[in-house]
LOMARVO-653319 format. One record per residue (C-alpha): residue number from 1; residue in one letter; x, y, z negated. Coordinates in nm, 3 decimals, decimal comma. Each point is the difference from the previous one (the first is absolute). Layout:
BEGIN
+-----+------+---------+---------+---------+
! seq ! type !      xx !      yy !      zz !
+-----+------+---------+---------+---------+
! NUM !    A !       X !       Y !       Z !
...
+-----+------+---------+---------+---------+
This chain:
BEGIN
+-----+------+---------+---------+---------+
! seq ! type !      xx !      yy !      zz !
+-----+------+---------+---------+---------+
!   1 !    M !   6,134 !   2,907 !  -2,189 !
!   2 !    D !   0,015 !  -0,422 !  -0,026 !
!   3 !    V !  -0,325 !  -0,202 !  -0,112 !
!   4 !    L !   0,150 !  -0,069 !  -0,340 !
!   5 !    T !   0,093 !   0,368 !  -0,089 !
!   6 !    D !  -0,312 !   0,105 !   0,155 !
!   7 !    A !  -0,208 !  -0,254 !  -0,206 !
!   8 !    L !   0,169 !   0,087 !  -0,350 !
!   9 !    A !   0,004 !   0,369 !   0,068 !
!  10 !    A !  -0,405 !  -0,038 !   0,017 !
!  11 !    M !   0,016 !  -0,183 !  -0,328 !
!  12 !    R !   0,222 !   0,199 !  -0,232 !
!  13 !    V !  -0,145 !   0,259 !  -0,229 !
!  14 !    G !   0,125 !   0,216 !  -0,283 !
!  15 !    Q !   0,367 !  -0,021 !  -0,109 !
!  16 !    T !   0,206 !  -0,328 !  -0,070 !
!  17 !    R !   0,067 !  -0,036 !  -0,385 !
!  18 !    S !   0,340 !  -0,130 !  -0,070 !
!  19 !    A !   0,210 !  -0,033 !  -0,306 !
!  20 !    R !   0,387 !  -0,060 !  -0,028 !
!  21 !    T !   0,028 !  -0,276 !  -0,252 !
!  22 !    E !   0,300 !  -0,074 !  -0,194 !
!  23 !    V !   0,032 !  -0,289 !  -0,240 !
!  24 !    R !   0,254 !  -0,203 !  -0,188 !
!  25 !    A !  -0,040 !  -0,362 !  -0,116 !
!  26 !    P !  -0,194 !  -0,118 !  -0,182 !
!  27 !    W !  -0,294 !   0,152 !   0,186 !
!  28 !    G !  -0,352 !  -0,070 !   0,125 !
!  29 !    L !  -0,262 !   0,217 !   0,149 !
!  30 !    R !  -0,362 !  -0,109 !   0,088 !
!  31 !    F !  -0,163 !   0,219 !   0,254 !
!  32 !    P !  -0,360 !   0,039 !  -0,009 !
!  33 !    A !  -0,224 !  -0,031 !   0,280 !
!  34 !    V !  -0,032 !   0,348 !   0,185 !
!  35 !    G !  -0,181 !   0,157 !   0,311 !
!  36 !    G !   0,204 !  -0,019 !   0,332 !
!  37 !    T !   0,278 !  -0,200 !   0,084 !
!  38 !    T !   0,288 !  -0,063 !  -0,237 !
!  39 !    F !   0,359 !  -0,076 !   0,041 !
!  40 !    H !   0,290 !  -0,079 !  -0,204 !
!  41 !    V !   0,367 !   0,025 !   0,166 !
!  42 !    L !   0,319 !  -0,121 !  -0,203 !
!  43 !    L !   0,291 !   0,218 !   0,081 !
!  44 !    R !   0,269 !  -0,106 !  -0,205 !
!  45 !    G !   0,027 !  -0,282 !  -0,221 !
!  46 !    R !  -0,254 !  -0,317 !  -0,040 !
!  47 !    C !  -0,313 !  -0,096 !  -0,122 !
!  48 !    W !  -0,301 !  -0,241 !  -0,036 !
!  49 !    L !  -0,337 !   0,051 !   0,196 !
!  50 !    L !  -0,298 !  -0,117 !  -0,206 !
!  51 !    P !  -0,292 !  -0,069 !   0,220 !
!  52 !    P !  -0,316 !  -0,045 !  -0,209 !
!  53 !    D !  -0,056 !  -0,306 !   0,180 !
!  54 !    G !   0,298 !  -0,240 !   0,092 !
!  55 !    E !   0,368 !  -0,034 !  -0,107 !
!  56 !    P !   0,270 !   0,234 !  -0,062 !
!  57 !    V !   0,184 !   0,152 !   0,297 !
!  58 !    A !   0,368 !   0,128 !  -0,051 !
!  59 !    M !   0,048 !   0,358 !   0,189 !
!  60 !    A !   0,341 !   0,083 !   0,082 !
!  61 !    A !   0,108 !   0,393 !   0,111 !
!  62 !    G !  -0,180 !   0,111 !   0,332 !
!  63 !    D !  -0,287 !  -0,236 !  -0,041 !
!  64 !    V !  -0,341 !   0,151 !   0,029 !
!  65 !    T !  -0,355 !  -0,104 !  -0,139 !
!  66 !    L !  -0,314 !   0,150 !   0,129 !
!  67 !    L !  -0,352 !  -0,088 !  -0,150 !
!  68 !    R !  -0,289 !   0,106 !   0,242 !
!  69 !    H !  -0,240 !   0,019 !  -0,247 !
!  70 !    G !   0,201 !   0,194 !  -0,266 !
!  71 !    S !  -0,056 !  -0,330 !  -0,215 !
!  72 !    T !   0,166 !  -0,051 !  -0,348 !
!  73 !    V !   0,362 !  -0,163 !   0,023 !
!  74 !    S !   0,302 !   0,017 !  -0,235 !
!  75 !    L !   0,333 !   0,048 !   0,018 !
!  76 !    A !   0,270 !  -0,113 !  -0,240 !
!  77 !    D !   0,369 !  -0,097 !  -0,082 !
!  78 !    D !  -0,077 !  -0,321 !  -0,100 !
!  79 !    P !  -0,353 !  -0,204 !   0,075 !
!  80 !    A !   0,039 !  -0,057 !  -0,401 !
!  81 !    T !   0,026 !   0,375 !  -0,091 !
!  82 !    P !  -0,306 !   0,180 !  -0,181 !
!  83 !    L !  -0,188 !   0,205 !   0,235 !
!  84 !    Q !  -0,116 !   0,361 !  -0,097 !
!  85 !    D !  -0,237 !   0,231 !   0,203 !
!  86 !    F !   0,179 !   0,216 !   0,261 !
!  87 !    R !  -0,060 !   0,396 !  -0,067 !
!  88 !    P !   0,130 !   0,210 !   0,261 !
!  89 !    G !   0,012 !   0,302 !  -0,230 !
!  90 !    T !  -0,132 !   0,377 !   0,064 !
!  91 !    W !   0,056 !   0,148 !   0,307 !
!  92 !    R !   0,117 !   0,364 !   0,046 !
!  93 !    P !  -0,135 !   0,233 !   0,219 !
!  94 !    G !   0,124 !  -0,044 !   0,321 !
!  95 !    Q !   0,194 !  -0,313 !  -0,085 !
!  96 !    T !   0,046 !  -0,258 !   0,291 !
!  97 !    I !   0,103 !  -0,329 !  -0,192 !
!  98 !    G !  -0,061 !  -0,105 !  -0,356 !
!  99 !    R !   0,246 !  -0,145 !  -0,217 !
! 100 !    V !  -0,025 !  -0,281 !  -0,249 !
! 101 !    D !   0,283 !  -0,119 !  -0,208 !
! 102 !    V !   0,044 !  -0,314 !  -0,216 !
! 103 !    E !   0,289 !  -0,065 !  -0,218 !
! 104 !    G !   0,176 !  -0,288 !  -0,095 !
! 105 !    P !   0,358 !  -0,138 !  -0,067 !
! 106 !    G !   0,019 !  -0,208 !   0,330 !
! 107 !    E !   0,036 !  -0,002 !   0,369 !
! 108 !    R !  -0,139 !   0,354 !   0,184 !
! 109 !    S !  -0,279 !  -0,043 !   0,301 !
! 110 !    L !  -0,115 !   0,278 !   0,181 !
! 111 !    L !  -0,361 !  -0,027 !   0,202 !
! 112 !    V !  -0,242 !   0,225 !   0,142 !
! 113 !    C !  -0,347 !  -0,061 !  -0,045 !
! 114 !    G !  -0,316 !   0,150 !   0,081 !
! 115 !    A !  -0,331 !  -0,007 !   0,201 !
! 116 !    Y !  -0,074 !   0,099 !   0,397 !
! 117 !    Q !  -0,326 !   0,155 !  -0,015 !
! 118 !    L !  -0,223 !  -0,148 !   0,301 !
! 119 !    R !  -0,378 !   0,037 !   0,085 !
! 120 !    R !  -0,147 !  -0,298 !  -0,095 !
! 121 !    T !  -0,357 !   0,075 !   0,160 !
! 122 !    R !   0,099 !  -0,080 !   0,346 !
! 123 !    P !   0,319 !  -0,178 !  -0,044 !
! 124 !    H !   0,191 !  -0,085 !   0,354 !
! 125 !    P !  -0,022 !  -0,385 !   0,071 !
! 126 !    L !   0,369 !   0,001 !   0,009 !
! 127 !    L !   0,025 !   0,009 !  -0,375 !
! 128 !    A !  -0,300 !  -0,237 !  -0,038 !
! 129 !    E !   0,234 !  -0,260 !   0,083 !
! 130 !    L !   0,287 !   0,110 !  -0,210 !
! 131 !    P !   0,034 !  -0,269 !  -0,319 !
! 132 !    D !  -0,049 !   0,128 !  -0,326 !
! 133 !    L !   0,325 !   0,007 !  -0,115 !
! 134 !    L !   0,287 !   0,033 !   0,260 !
! 135 !    L !   0,334 !  -0,072 !  -0,079 !
! 136 !    L !   0,279 !   0,124 !   0,253 !
! 137 !    R !   0,383 !  -0,092 !  -0,067 !
! 138 !    A !   0,284 !   0,231 !   0,069 !
! 139 !    D !   0,142 !  -0,225 !   0,231 !
! 140 !    E !  -0,293 !  -0,089 !   0,244 !
! 141 !    T !  -0,089 !   0,386 !   0,028 !
! 142 !    P !   0,347 !   0,214 !   0,085 !
! 143 !    G !  -0,213 !   0,303 !   0,109 !
! 144 !    L !  -0,186 !  -0,024 !  -0,321 !
! 145 !    A !   0,305 !  -0,075 !  -0,215 !
! 146 !    A !   0,185 !   0,306 !   0,164 !
! 147 !    A !  -0,253 !   0,241 !  -0,119 !
! 148 !    V !  -0,043 !  -0,182 !  -0,356 !
! 149 !    A !   0,431 !   0,065 !  -0,001 !
! 150 !    L !  -0,047 !   0,376 !   0,069 !
! 151 !    L !  -0,313 !   0,012 !  -0,268 !
! 152 !    G !   0,227 !  -0,146 !  -0,239 !
! 153 !    A !   0,283 !   0,217 !   0,094 !
! 154 !    E !  -0,204 !   0,341 !  -0,035 !
! 155 !    L !  -0,141 !  -0,101 !  -0,363 !
! 156 !    E !   0,295 !  -0,070 !  -0,134 !
! 157 !    E !   0,108 !   0,341 !  -0,058 !
! 158 !    A !  -0,150 !   0,373 !   0,048 !
! 159 !    R !   0,072 !   0,098 !   0,323 !
! 160 !    A !  -0,120 !   0,307 !   0,238 !
! 161 !    G !  -0,308 !  -0,052 !   0,184 !
! 162 !    Q !  -0,093 !  -0,339 !  -0,172 !
! 163 !    D !  -0,356 !   0,116 !  -0,084 !
! 164 !    G !  -0,039 !   0,006 !   0,366 !
! 165 !    V !   0,183 !  -0,318 !   0,094 !
! 166 !    V !  -0,102 !  -0,269 !  -0,273 !
! 167 !    P !  -0,409 !   0,075 !   0,097 !
! 168 !    A !   0,085 !  -0,015 !   0,387 !
! 169 !    L !   0,220 !  -0,320 !  -0,080 !
! 170 !    V !  -0,316 !  -0,143 !  -0,240 !
! 171 !    D !  -0,227 !   0,066 !   0,280 !
! 172 !    A !   0,190 !  -0,162 !   0,274 !
! 173 !    M !   0,051 !  -0,309 !  -0,152 !
! 174 !    L !  -0,381 !  -0,073 !   0,034 !
! 175 !    L !   0,046 !  -0,019 !   0,420 !
! 176 !    L !   0,333 !  -0,172 !  -0,072 !
! 177 !    I !  -0,182 !  -0,255 !  -0,230 !
! 178 !    L !  -0,300 !  -0,063 !   0,253 !
! 179 !    R !   0,265 !  -0,028 !   0,286 !
! 180 !    A !   0,202 !  -0,242 !  -0,219 !
! 181 !    W !  -0,313 !  -0,205 !  -0,087 !
! 182 !    I !  -0,121 !   0,023 !   0,387 !
! 183 !    E !   0,351 !  -0,135 !   0,106 !
! 184 !    R !   0,006 !  -0,294 !  -0,241 !
! 185 !    C !  -0,349 !  -0,101 !   0,146 !
! 186 !    A !   0,135 !   0,001 !   0,341 !
! 187 !    R !   0,309 !  -0,203 !  -0,061 !
! 188 !    G !  -0,228 !  -0,271 !  -0,166 !
! 189 !    A !  -0,301 !  -0,006 !   0,269 !
! 190 !    A !  -0,037 !   0,314 !   0,247 !
! 191 !    D !  -0,356 !  -0,115 !   0,077 !
! 192 !    I !  -0,182 !   0,104 !  -0,344 !
! 193 !    G !  -0,230 !   0,339 !  -0,080 !
! 194 !    W !   0,134 !   0,328 !   0,014 !
! 195 !    P !   0,373 !  -0,062 !  -0,008 !
! 196 !    G !  -0,016 !  -0,228 !   0,297 !
! 197 !    A !  -0,230 !   0,276 !   0,140 !
! 198 !    L !   0,258 !   0,258 !  -0,059 !
! 199 !    T !   0,283 !  -0,191 !   0,110 !
! 200 !    D !  -0,161 !  -0,194 !   0,364 !
! 201 !    A !   0,143 !   0,221 !   0,240 !
! 202 !    A !  -0,347 !   0,025 !   0,183 !
! 203 !    I !  -0,255 !   0,071 !  -0,266 !
! 204 !    S !   0,259 !   0,241 !  -0,175 !
! 205 !    V !  -0,007 !   0,190 !   0,286 !
! 206 !    A !  -0,391 !   0,002 !   0,027 !
! 207 !    L !  -0,036 !   0,087 !  -0,379 !
! 208 !    A !   0,268 !   0,309 !   0,071 !
! 209 !    A !  -0,241 !   0,103 !   0,275 !
! 210 !    L !  -0,303 !   0,008 !  -0,208 !
! 211 !    H !   0,170 !   0,165 !  -0,287 !
! 212 !    D !   0,161 !   0,278 !   0,251 !
! 213 !    E !  -0,343 !   0,073 !   0,182 !
! 214 !    P !  -0,253 !  -0,104 !  -0,253 !
! 215 !    G !  -0,266 !   0,252 !   0,213 !
! 216 !    R !   0,099 !  -0,200 !   0,345 !
! 217 !    A !  -0,289 !  -0,171 !   0,200 !
! 218 !    W !   0,171 !  -0,309 !  -0,084 !
! 219 !    T !  -0,130 !  -0,358 !   0,185 !
! 220 !    V !   0,110 !  -0,332 !  -0,099 !
! 221 !    A !   0,111 !  -0,029 !   0,368 !
! 222 !    G !   0,174 !   0,324 !  -0,038 !
! 223 !    L !   0,209 !  -0,126 !  -0,301 !
! 224 !    G !   0,052 !  -0,305 !   0,162 !
! 225 !    D !   0,174 !   0,155 !   0,263 !
! 226 !    R !   0,221 !   0,209 !  -0,250 !
! 227 !    A !   0,107 !  -0,321 !  -0,135 !
! 228 !    G !   0,071 !  -0,168 !   0,291 !
! 229 !    L !  -0,313 !  -0,268 !  -0,030 !
! 230 !    S !  -0,294 !  -0,103 !   0,169 !
! 231 !    R !  -0,271 !   0,119 !  -0,171 !
! 232 !    S !  -0,124 !  -0,339 !  -0,130 !
! 233 !    A !   0,329 !  -0,076 !  -0,159 !
! 234 !    F !   0,080 !   0,300 !  -0,129 !
! 235 !    A !  -0,353 !   0,026 !  -0,184 !
! 236 !    Q !   0,059 !  -0,343 !  -0,139 !
! 237 !    R !   0,329 !   0,085 !  -0,141 !
! 238 !    F !  -0,057 !   0,341 !  -0,127 !
! 239 !    T !  -0,314 !  -0,155 !  -0,214 !
! 240 !    A !   0,199 !  -0,317 !  -0,113 !
! 241 !    L !   0,312 !   0,259 !  -0,120 !
! 242 !    V !  -0,208 !   0,307 !  -0,127 !
! 243 !    G !  -0,300 !  -0,204 !  -0,142 !
! 244 !    E !  -0,269 !   0,214 !   0,190 !
! 245 !    P !  -0,042 !   0,040 !   0,399 !
! 246 !    P !   0,161 !   0,306 !   0,150 !
! 247 !    L !  -0,275 !   0,256 !  -0,005 !
! 248 !    T !  -0,112 !  -0,099 !  -0,323 !
! 249 !    Y !   0,334 !   0,100 !  -0,132 !
! 250 !    L !  -0,005 !   0,292 !   0,221 !
! 251 !    T !  -0,305 !   0,151 !  -0,195 !
! 252 !    W !   0,113 !  -0,078 !  -0,348 !
! 253 !    W !   0,320 !   0,176 !   0,081 !
! 254 !    R !  -0,205 !   0,288 !   0,155 !
! 255 !    M !  -0,172 !   0,066 !  -0,287 !
! 256 !    T !   0,319 !  -0,059 !  -0,242 !
! 257 !    V !   0,141 !   0,302 !   0,225 !
! 258 !    A !  -0,322 !   0,221 !  -0,026 !
! 259 !    G !   0,021 !  -0,080 !  -0,391 !
! 260 !    R !   0,329 !   0,091 !  -0,022 !
! 261 !    L !  -0,075 !   0,361 !   0,208 !
! 262 !    L !  -0,309 !   0,072 !  -0,196 !
! 263 !    R !   0,200 !  -0,025 !  -0,320 !
! 264 !    E !   0,308 !   0,167 !   0,107 !
! 265 !    S !  -0,106 !   0,326 !   0,221 !
! 266 !    D !  -0,271 !   0,184 !   0,094 !
! 267 !    A !  -0,050 !  -0,085 !   0,329 !
! 268 !    P !  -0,351 !   0,035 !   0,137 !
! 269 !    L !  -0,201 !  -0,320 !   0,015 !
! 270 !    S !  -0,022 !   0,041 !   0,362 !
! 271 !    A !   0,388 !  -0,002 !   0,046 !
! 272 !    V !   0,030 !  -0,298 !  -0,259 !
! 273 !    A !  -0,237 !  -0,192 !   0,236 !
! 274 !    E !   0,174 !   0,113 !   0,339 !
! 275 !    R !   0,299 !  -0,139 !  -0,203 !
! 276 !    V !  -0,105 !  -0,317 !  -0,056 !
! 277 !    G !  -0,189 !  -0,065 !   0,322 !
! 278 !    Y !  -0,331 !   0,112 !  -0,041 !
! 279 !    A !  -0,200 !   0,256 !   0,231 !
! 280 !    S !  -0,230 !   0,139 !  -0,199 !
! 281 !    E !   0,004 !   0,051 !  -0,387 !
! 282 !    F !  -0,337 !  -0,166 !  -0,033 !
! 283 !    A !   0,130 !  -0,311 !   0,149 !
! 284 !    F !   0,290 !   0,023 !  -0,203 !
! 285 !    A !  -0,173 !   0,084 !  -0,333 !
! 286 !    K !  -0,250 !  -0,311 !   0,050 !
! 287 !    A !   0,383 !  -0,212 !   0,054 !
! 288 !    F !   0,103 !   0,143 !  -0,324 !
! 289 !    K !  -0,298 !  -0,079 !  -0,225 !
! 290 !    R !  -0,017 !  -0,349 !   0,138 !
! 291 !    E !   0,387 !  -0,044 !  -0,123 !
! 292 !    F !  -0,020 !   0,183 !  -0,315 !
! 293 !    G !  -0,329 !   0,043 !  -0,109 !
! 294 !    I !  -0,032 !   0,352 !  -0,011 !
! 295 !    A !   0,002 !   0,317 !   0,292 !
! 296 !    P !   0,326 !   0,152 !   0,036 !
! 297 !    G !  -0,074 !   0,328 !  -0,112 !
! 298 !    R !  -0,112 !  -0,134 !  -0,345 !
! 299 !    Y !   0,358 !  -0,225 !  -0,006 !
! 300 !    R !   0,186 !   0,314 !   0,041 !
! 301 !    R !  -0,157 !   0,179 !  -0,262 !
! 302 !    E !   0,027 !  -0,294 !  -0,254 !
! 303 !    A !   0,348 !  -0,033 !   0,108 !
! 304 !    A !   0,110 !   0,363 !  -0,062 !
! 305 !    V !  -0,196 !  -0,024 !  -0,335 !
! 306 !    A !   0,183 !  -0,313 !  -0,095 !
! 307 !    A !   0,368 !   0,160 !   0,123 !
+-----+------+---------+---------+---------+
């Protein structure tokens, strides 16, 4: 599993909630702040993005907006159109995507609006570098645009297998959005933060090694060899891009993997400890409590109650 997929999988909790939103002008929808990372995809037609701060921005079909903190935002056919609160309606048992319709005499637009549920207690540092509001244009993101076009086609009419295809496409879009953002950053300035780390030939290799084998007894020199750099050059470059030294990140990632194993499996503590590189349960429990503030056994019990 590559680093981006791995990091995102460790943060995902719960199901993505989304709604097929068909509107006809004049229309204006105010989206409240919600938990999770929210998104708005314009599949057909056109609209204006109205951020709480800043000027209105025109969106065209295929454009995607991501709000990292799920903060309030509005969409409308025209900046001057009065706004109404977005209400996704009642969900039926087994329903995978909601539906919202706003009737009117004017031009039709079709959107998908929703929220990705991401764990906020230990967000991956990659996401901390995302802008609060990210707007990706269809003409700069061919891969994402293709997924958006397919999603739009699926939502135009009822088709066999739609309940499986649509949620899978919506979930895949988050990875495609993050990839597009990383590639945009790399085109602007390769040596910046996590986007730089994931596109840097040497550091990306080292990160992949840490994610593939978190339980290995890695050393800075060993990681430098894997990256094709001297120990000092590797340590300096890794720290500059990732924001912390290699072994500090390794410890953070080990505990992230351990937390996920405790939440999602019934593996004994000894097996979890071994998976993340600790020879004894005692050493693992001590490191885990230092990172999470509670013992691993209690963490597992509380996670089970919260599920």
